[in-house]
C-alpha angles and dihedrals in degrees: 000000000000106000117117114267095237096051127062111238107259089216091066101101132132119238083232097061120095100198123114110254097245090050094050091045088057095047093046091050090048094050091046091052092053100045091045094046093050095042090052091048100049105016088234128119117254134188137204121190130188137176113261094209100053107014093237114151111234108180148356114198150161133189088204090242128125092219109039148027131176140185116267118259095257092053094046085067089058093046090061092058113093097216094052091086094194120195110202126199123187141156133248110202091197089050094235124151126263104305123232088255090054090052095046095049090052093050095043095054116067094199095061117084108166136024126188128193117197118203120217086232094060100268123128133193129195137188133186125202116228089198094238114162091220093050095089091053090048090054091052091048089049094053095052091044091053092055091050091047090052088048094051091051093048089052087058093047095258115129122186123195108268089219086069095056097087090049090053093045093051093046088055092050091051092050091053093047099248091124145345116257132192135166151168114218123211119229092258090053090046087052095054090044089050090062087064113077118232089242092055091045090053090047091051092048094045090050095054096042091048090050089052091049095048091050091053097049 
């Protein structure tokens, strides 16, 4: 991806979001700034959620944990309503991609259309729900298949940084049409990825996508 690290790509917008691109870009930039600032300041994960139809900010929240943050209960109800069209930003102190839990929350809740994870190293990751009924099952199949793929590689003396696992998972889900995934990788993440050959990356993605397709047959 080619966007500058400190600016969320203005082309990142769900087809379910009604906001003008310029307004959404401004909202996303502000949300990114907030969750990263608070994350750096405290070490915790923070979230900011707004409505993709009106641009109205709905909640800022933290669970005061370094590895998780979730919507408060009253907003979870809204996330289940299809017309809500929620856009959620949160920070990842370890700068990893959207976790399998993040993705499953996105796909399980019809009112959520986009989710961002902002790394403390400048990276960002974005996923859009396509509101496919089969998407959640595909995400679960992919999660299992990725563990199996890492195990096969380890049995052959090949070890890939665990921090890259969510990134591979989301690339595979994008390839099978479960969601749309875009990202901007920091130099440190690119360095880790550079230690994995293109051939090995392709094998891993093929392993996961093929497992998803077999489960769906």
